[in-house]
N, CA, C and O atoms as a GROMACS GRO file, in nm:
protein
  348
    1MET      N    1   6.006   0.044   0.710
    1MET     CA    2   6.126   0.182   0.764
    1MET      C    3   6.223   0.205   0.730
    1MET      O    4   6.309   0.119   0.714
    2ARG      N    5   6.253   0.422   0.695
    2ARG     CA    6   6.365   0.477   0.667
    2ARG      C    7   6.519   0.500   0.744
    2ARG      O    8   6.510   0.555   0.854
    3VAL      N    9   6.620   0.474   0.710
    3VAL     CA   10   6.705   0.522   0.794
    3VAL      C   11   6.659   0.699   0.896
    3VAL      O   12   6.664   0.739   1.012
    4GLU      N   13   6.623   0.744   0.781
    4GLU     CA   14   6.634   0.868   0.847
    4GLU      C   15   6.460   0.850   0.981
    4GLU      O   16   6.437   0.940   1.063
    5ASP      N   17   6.382   0.743   0.972
    5ASP     CA   18   6.290   0.740   1.142
    5ASP      C   19   6.383   0.667   1.232
    5ASP      O   20   6.315   0.612   1.320
    6LEU      N   21   6.522   0.641   1.250
    6LEU     CA   22   6.592   0.568   1.346
    6LEU      C   23   6.611   0.693   1.441
    6LEU      O   24   6.568   0.806   1.417
    7ASP      N   25   6.695   0.648   1.570
    7ASP     CA   26   6.684   0.698   1.634
    7ASP      C   27   6.877   0.647   1.710
    7ASP      O   28   6.971   0.577   1.672
    8ILE      N   29   6.856   0.705   1.788
    8ILE     CA   30   7.027   0.684   1.873
    8ILE      C   31   6.986   0.538   1.933
    8ILE      O   32   6.895   0.512   2.012
    9GLY      N   33   7.064   0.466   1.880
    9GLY     CA   34   7.039   0.280   2.020
    9GLY      C   35   6.976   0.209   1.867
    9GLY      O   36   6.962   0.087   1.873
   10ASP      N   37   6.948   0.257   1.768
   10ASP     CA   38   6.924   0.150   1.686
   10ASP      C   39   6.988   0.113   1.535
   10ASP      O   40   7.035   0.190   1.452
   11ILE      N   41   6.973  -0.029   1.531
   11ILE     CA   42   7.059  -0.139   1.476
   11ILE      C   43   7.097  -0.108   1.300
   11ILE      O   44   7.032  -0.185   1.230
   12VAL      N   45   7.160  -0.043   1.244
   12VAL     CA   46   7.196  -0.020   1.112
   12VAL      C   47   7.301  -0.110   1.014
   12VAL      O   48   7.362  -0.210   1.053
   13TYR      N   49   7.308  -0.066   0.912
   13TYR     CA   50   7.368  -0.192   0.826
   13TYR      C   51   7.515  -0.100   0.727
   13TYR      O   52   7.486   0.013   0.688
   14ALA      N   53   7.617  -0.139   0.702
   14ALA     CA   54   7.706  -0.046   0.587
   14ALA      C   55   7.571  -0.095   0.457
   14ALA      O   56   7.532  -0.201   0.407
   15ALA      N   57   7.533   0.065   0.444
   15ALA     CA   58   7.509  -0.022   0.200
   15ALA      C   59   7.616  -0.050   0.150
   15ALA      O   60   7.600  -0.091   0.035
   16THR      N   61   7.716  -0.049   0.182
   16THR     CA   62   7.869  -0.006   0.053
   16THR      C   63   7.960   0.006   0.148
   16THR      O   64   7.954   0.052   0.262
   17THR      N   65   8.055  -0.047   0.081
   17THR     CA   66   8.191   0.010   0.158
   17THR      C   67   8.219   0.139   0.199
   17THR      O   68   8.234   0.232   0.120
   18ILE      N   69   8.226   0.149   0.327
   18ILE     CA   70   8.259   0.280   0.407
   18ILE      C   71   8.416   0.306   0.354
   18ILE      O   72   8.480   0.201   0.357
   19ILE      N   73   8.499   0.428   0.303
   19ILE     CA   74   8.629   0.399   0.267
   19ILE      C   75   8.665   0.549   0.380
   19ILE      O   76   8.567   0.607   0.427
   20ASP      N   77   8.738   0.576   0.399
   20ASP     CA   78   8.760   0.724   0.481
   20ASP      C   79   8.809   0.819   0.371
   20ASP      O   80   8.906   0.789   0.302
   21ASP      N   81   8.743   0.931   0.354
   21ASP     CA   82   8.817   1.013   0.254
   21ASP      C   83   8.854   1.157   0.314
   21ASP      O   84   8.823   1.274   0.293
   22GLY      N   85   8.948   1.077   0.410
   22GLY     CA   86   9.020   1.176   0.492
   22GLY      C   87   8.998   1.305   0.574
   22GLY      O   88   9.054   1.414   0.582
   23SER      N   89   8.873   1.232   0.641
   23SER     CA   90   8.830   1.353   0.717
   23SER      C   91   8.836   1.325   0.925
   23SER      O   92   8.809   1.390   1.025
   24MET      N   93   8.900   1.150   0.881
   24MET     CA   94   8.900   1.092   1.002
   24MET      C   95   9.006   1.152   1.064
   24MET      O   96   9.123   1.148   1.026
   25PRO      N   97   8.954   1.221   1.187
   25PRO     CA   98   9.104   1.204   1.308
   25PRO      C   99   9.211   1.082   1.295
   25PRO      O  100   9.190   0.961   1.305
   26GLU      N  101   9.292   1.128   1.278
   26GLU     CA  102   9.378   0.972   1.254
   26GLU      C  103   9.362   0.901   1.202
   26GLU      O  104   9.426   0.803   1.241
   27GLY      N  105   9.285   0.878   1.094
   27GLY     CA  106   9.268   0.790   0.992
   27GLY      C  107   9.385   0.802   0.874
   27GLY      O  108   9.481   0.878   0.867
   28MET      N  109   9.346   0.713   0.798
   28MET     CA  110   9.412   0.728   0.683
   28MET      C  111   9.350   0.703   0.564
   28MET      O  112   9.305   0.599   0.516
   29GLU      N  113   9.353   0.816   0.524
   29GLU     CA  114   9.295   0.820   0.387
   29GLU      C  115   9.292   0.716   0.280
   29GLU      O  116   9.398   0.663   0.246
   30GLY      N  117   9.136   0.668   0.202
   30GLY     CA  118   9.119   0.496   0.177
   30GLY      C  119   9.120   0.423   0.240
   30GLY      O  120   9.102   0.312   0.191
   31GLU      N  121   9.137   0.430   0.354
   31GLU     CA  122   9.179   0.302   0.483
   31GLU      C  123   8.960   0.259   0.446
   31GLU      O  124   8.873   0.337   0.408
   32ILE      N  125   8.948   0.092   0.485
   32ILE     CA  126   8.797   0.107   0.453
   32ILE      C  127   8.776   0.099   0.649
   32ILE      O  128   8.848   0.053   0.738
   33LEU      N  129   8.645   0.168   0.649
   33LEU     CA  130   8.555   0.142   0.765
   33LEU      C  131   8.477   0.138   0.788
   33LEU      O  132   8.430   0.206   0.879
   34ALA      N  133   8.397   0.036   0.701
   34ALA     CA  134   8.310  -0.095   0.713
   34ALA      C  135   8.281  -0.100   0.592
   34ALA      O  136   8.253  -0.018   0.505
   35GLU      N  137   8.299  -0.306   0.606
   35GLU     CA  138   8.208  -0.342   0.426
   35GLU      C  139   8.090  -0.355   0.546
   35GLU      O  140   8.058  -0.368   0.664
   36ALA      N  141   8.033  -0.327   0.314
   36ALA     CA  142   7.917  -0.337   0.340
   36ALA      C  143   7.838  -0.506   0.375
   36ALA      O  144   7.872  -0.621   0.347
   37GLY      N  145   7.766  -0.469   0.422
   37GLY     CA  146   7.690  -0.564   0.501
   37GLY      C  147   7.732  -0.515   0.609
   37GLY      O  148   7.624  -0.456   0.614
   38THR      N  149   7.781  -0.483   0.698
   38THR     CA  150   7.918  -0.463   0.842
   38THR      C  151   7.791  -0.428   0.938
   38THR      O  152   7.744  -0.338   0.870
   39ARG      N  153   7.698  -0.440   1.060
   39ARG     CA  154   7.637  -0.392   1.136
   39ARG      C  155   7.686  -0.316   1.240
   39ARG      O  156   7.783  -0.347   1.310
   40GLY      N  157   7.606  -0.199   1.253
   40GLY     CA  158   7.653  -0.106   1.366
   40GLY      C  159   7.531  -0.036   1.477
   40GLY      O  160   7.432  -0.104   1.503
   41VAL      N  161   7.539   0.048   1.514
   41VAL     CA  162   7.471   0.071   1.648
   41VAL      C  163   7.502   0.240   1.574
   41VAL      O  164   7.615   0.285   1.553
   42ILE      N  165   7.347   0.326   1.539
   42ILE     CA  166   7.386   0.469   1.594
   42ILE      C  167   7.382   0.538   1.713
   42ILE      O  168   7.305   0.519   1.807
   43THR      N  169   7.491   0.640   1.698
   43THR     CA  170   7.555   0.713   1.864
   43THR      C  171   7.506   0.834   1.882
   43THR      O  172   7.479   0.887   1.990
   44MET      N  173   7.492   0.891   1.749
   44MET     CA  174   7.444   1.010   1.801
   44MET      C  175   7.386   1.056   1.638
   44MET      O  176   7.439   0.996   1.544
   45ILE      N  177   7.288   1.149   1.610
   45ILE     CA  178   7.217   1.218   1.491
   45ILE      C  179   7.245   1.402   1.531
   45ILE      O  180   7.217   1.475   1.626
   46GLY      N  181   7.337   1.427   1.355
   46GLY     CA  182   7.283   1.544   1.386
   46GLY      C  183   7.255   1.592   1.226
   46GLY      O  184   7.171   1.561   1.141
   47HIS      N  185   7.363   1.681   1.230
   47HIS     CA  186   7.340   1.781   1.041
   47HIS      C  187   7.404   1.837   1.003
   47HIS      O  188   7.469   1.882   1.097
   48VAL      N  189   7.440   1.875   0.912
   48VAL     CA  190   7.547   1.959   0.919
   48VAL      C  191   7.521   2.070   0.915
   48VAL      O  192   7.400   2.077   0.895
   49GLU      N  193   7.571   2.185   0.925
   49GLU     CA  194   7.564   2.336   0.948
   49GLU      C  195   7.486   2.404   0.877
   49GLU      O  196   7.373   2.453   0.883
   50GLU      N  197   7.591   2.394   0.795
   50GLU     CA  198   7.519   2.451   0.586
   50GLU      C  199   7.440   2.384   0.564
   50GLU      O  200   7.371   2.446   0.482
   51GLN      N  201   7.382   2.259   0.586
   51GLN     CA  202   7.247   2.199   0.496
   51GLN      C  203   7.216   2.153   0.593
   51GLN      O  204   7.288   2.058   0.627
   52PRO      N  205   7.065   2.198   0.719
   52PRO     CA  206   7.065   2.152   0.843
   52PRO      C  207   6.992   2.037   0.786
   52PRO      O  208   6.984   1.940   0.861
   53GLU      N  209   6.903   2.019   0.603
   53GLU     CA  210   6.840   1.926   0.578
   53GLU      C  211   6.873   1.786   0.514
   53GLU      O  212   6.799   1.692   0.482
   54ARG      N  213   7.022   1.806   0.506
   54ARG     CA  214   7.113   1.656   0.555
   54ARG      C  215   7.161   1.635   0.696
   54ARG      O  216   7.260   1.687   0.749
   55SER      N  217   7.050   1.525   0.765
   55SER     CA  218   7.102   1.426   0.814
   55SER      C  219   7.240   1.421   0.828
   55SER      O  220   7.316   1.462   0.740
   56VAL      N  221   7.295   1.351   0.981
   56VAL     CA  222   7.429   1.259   0.914
   56VAL      C  223   7.453   1.195   1.018
   56VAL      O  224   7.430   1.268   1.114
   57PHE      N  225   7.491   1.089   1.051
   57PHE     CA  226   7.444   0.963   1.140
   57PHE      C  227   7.608   0.950   1.231
   57PHE      O  228   7.713   0.994   1.185
   58LEU      N  229   7.600   0.911   1.305
   58LEU     CA  230   7.764   0.903   1.391
   58LEU      C  231   7.676   0.727   1.405
   58LEU      O  232   7.576   0.709   1.476
   59VAL      N  233   7.742   0.621   1.323
   59VAL     CA  234   7.756   0.521   1.370
   59VAL      C  235   7.884   0.437   1.486
   59VAL      O  236   7.976   0.509   1.526
   60ARG      N  237   7.881   0.290   1.531
   60ARG     CA  238   7.985   0.261   1.537
   60ARG      C  239   7.943   0.122   1.520
   60ARG      O  240   7.851   0.067   1.580
   61PHE      N  241   8.058   0.045   1.385
   61PHE     CA  242   8.057  -0.062   1.358
   61PHE      C  243   8.138  -0.148   1.390
   61PHE      O  244   8.256  -0.124   1.416
   62GLU      N  245   8.056  -0.321   1.392
   62GLU     CA  246   8.121  -0.446   1.452
   62GLU      C  247   8.200  -0.419   1.341
   62GLU      O  248   8.185  -0.380   1.226
   63ASP      N  249   8.321  -0.464   1.441
   63ASP     CA  250   8.422  -0.526   1.365
   63ASP      C  251   8.459  -0.716   1.347
   63ASP      O  252   8.545  -0.686   1.265
   64LYS      N  253   8.463  -0.794   1.350
   64LYS     CA  254   8.470  -0.917   1.268
   64LYS      C  255   8.488  -0.984   1.397
   64LYS      O  256   8.474  -1.107   1.391
   65GLU      N  257   8.520  -0.927   1.535
   65GLU     CA  258   8.567  -0.982   1.719
   65GLU      C  259   8.431  -0.980   1.692
   65GLU      O  260   8.382  -1.093   1.688
   66MET      N  261   8.331  -0.861   1.665
   66MET     CA  262   8.171  -0.793   1.688
   66MET      C  263   8.240  -0.707   1.850
   66MET      O  264   8.206  -0.726   1.967
   67ASN      N  265   8.322  -0.633   1.803
   67ASN     CA  266   8.378  -0.509   1.904
   67ASN      C  267   8.285  -0.418   1.799
   67ASN      O  268   8.251  -0.440   1.683
   68LEU      N  269   8.252  -0.284   1.905
   68LEU     CA  270   8.212  -0.155   1.809
   68LEU      C  271   8.324  -0.095   1.812
   68LEU      O  272   8.391  -0.078   1.914
   69GLY      N  273   8.353  -0.056   1.692
   69GLY     CA  274   8.498   0.051   1.681
   69GLY      C  275   8.493   0.147   1.650
   69GLY      O  276   8.392   0.147   1.580
   70ASN      N  277   8.532   0.242   1.650
   70ASN     CA  278   8.520   0.417   1.682
   70ASN      C  279   8.413   0.473   1.564
   70ASN      O  280   8.403   0.428   1.450
   71PRO      N  281   8.338   0.580   1.619
   71PRO     CA  282   8.229   0.674   1.602
   71PRO      C  283   8.267   0.693   1.470
   71PRO      O  284   8.385   0.722   1.449
   72ILE      N  285   8.151   0.677   1.332
   72ILE     CA  286   8.237   0.743   1.200
   72ILE      C  287   8.106   0.800   1.135
   72ILE      O  288   8.001   0.735   1.137
   73GLY      N  289   8.114   0.898   1.089
   73GLY     CA  290   8.035   0.998   0.960
   73GLY      C  291   7.983   0.954   0.914
   73GLY      O  292   8.046   0.888   0.832
   74CYS      N  293   7.823   0.932   0.907
   74CYS     CA  294   7.808   0.807   0.814
   74CYS      C  295   7.624   0.923   0.720
   74CYS      O  296   7.541   0.987   0.783
   75TRP      N  297   7.631   0.901   0.549
   75TRP     CA  298   7.496   1.020   0.518
   75TRP      C  299   7.403   0.875   0.556
   75TRP      O  300   7.424   0.777   0.628
   76VAL      N  301   7.325   0.908   0.492
   76VAL     CA  302   7.204   0.803   0.492
   76VAL      C  303   7.242   0.695   0.390
   76VAL      O  304   7.238   0.574   0.411
   77ASP      N  305   7.277   0.748   0.288
   77ASP     CA  306   7.288   0.681   0.132
   77ASP      C  307   7.402   0.564   0.212
   77ASP      O  308   7.415   0.453   0.159
   78ASP      N  309   7.481   0.596   0.338
   78ASP     CA  310   7.560   0.501   0.394
   78ASP      C  311   7.517   0.383   0.392
   78ASP      O  312   7.557   0.294   0.317
   79LEU      N  313   7.416   0.372   0.488
   79LEU     CA  314   7.300   0.292   0.537
   79LEU      C  315   7.286   0.221   0.511
   79LEU      O  316   7.356   0.176   0.420
   80MET      N  317   7.148   0.121   0.590
   80MET     CA  318   7.069   0.089   0.512
   80MET      C  319   6.945  -0.003   0.668
   80MET      O  320   6.992  -0.036   0.776
   81VAL      N  321   6.850  -0.014   0.643
   81VAL     CA  322   6.778  -0.085   0.783
   81VAL      C  323   6.789  -0.217   0.832
   81VAL      O  324   6.795  -0.247   0.951
   82GLU      N  325   6.793  -0.321   0.706
   82GLU     CA  326   6.803  -0.410   0.696
   82GLU      C  327   6.890  -0.462   0.628
   82GLU      O  328   6.898  -0.405   0.520
   83PRO      N  329   7.012  -0.608   0.646
   83PRO     CA  330   7.075  -0.633   0.547
   83PRO      C  331   7.051  -0.683   0.478
   83PRO      O  332   6.952  -0.750   0.506
   84LYS      N  333   7.110  -0.706   0.320
   84LYS     CA  334   7.074  -0.736   0.182
   84LYS      C  335   7.082  -0.886   0.210
   84LYS      O  336   7.185  -0.901   0.275
   85LEU      N  337   7.030  -0.988   0.193
   85LEU     CA  338   7.006  -1.148   0.143
   85LEU      C  339   7.071  -1.130   0.066
   85LEU      O  340   7.075  -1.012   0.031
   86ILE      N  341   7.179  -1.247  -0.026
   86ILE     CA  342   7.284  -1.306  -0.072
   86ILE      C  343   7.246  -1.377  -0.042
   86ILE      O  344   7.229  -1.393   0.079
   87ASN      N  345   7.195  -1.493  -0.159
   87ASN     CA  346   7.160  -1.631  -0.240
   87ASN      C  347   7.266  -1.676  -0.294
   87ASN      O  348   7.262  -1.779  -0.360
   0.00000   0.00000   0.00000
């Protein structure tokens, strides 16, 4: 399954460490929003108005206590369907 095939309520994982690029309201540029491999849930799916073919996913990632954080806008490349196994 591909990220593009997922829907609201589906579980995803951060493919890489997601860092605030300065666009998060009340956020700090450079702050880590989700470590690579962190589990999250899709809460909304949309697209960029200027690029309707480019999907953006709002995802709430779990913190260390397994509480869901604030929604984060993620591109397809930021997400993966299954966690990577570390040997």
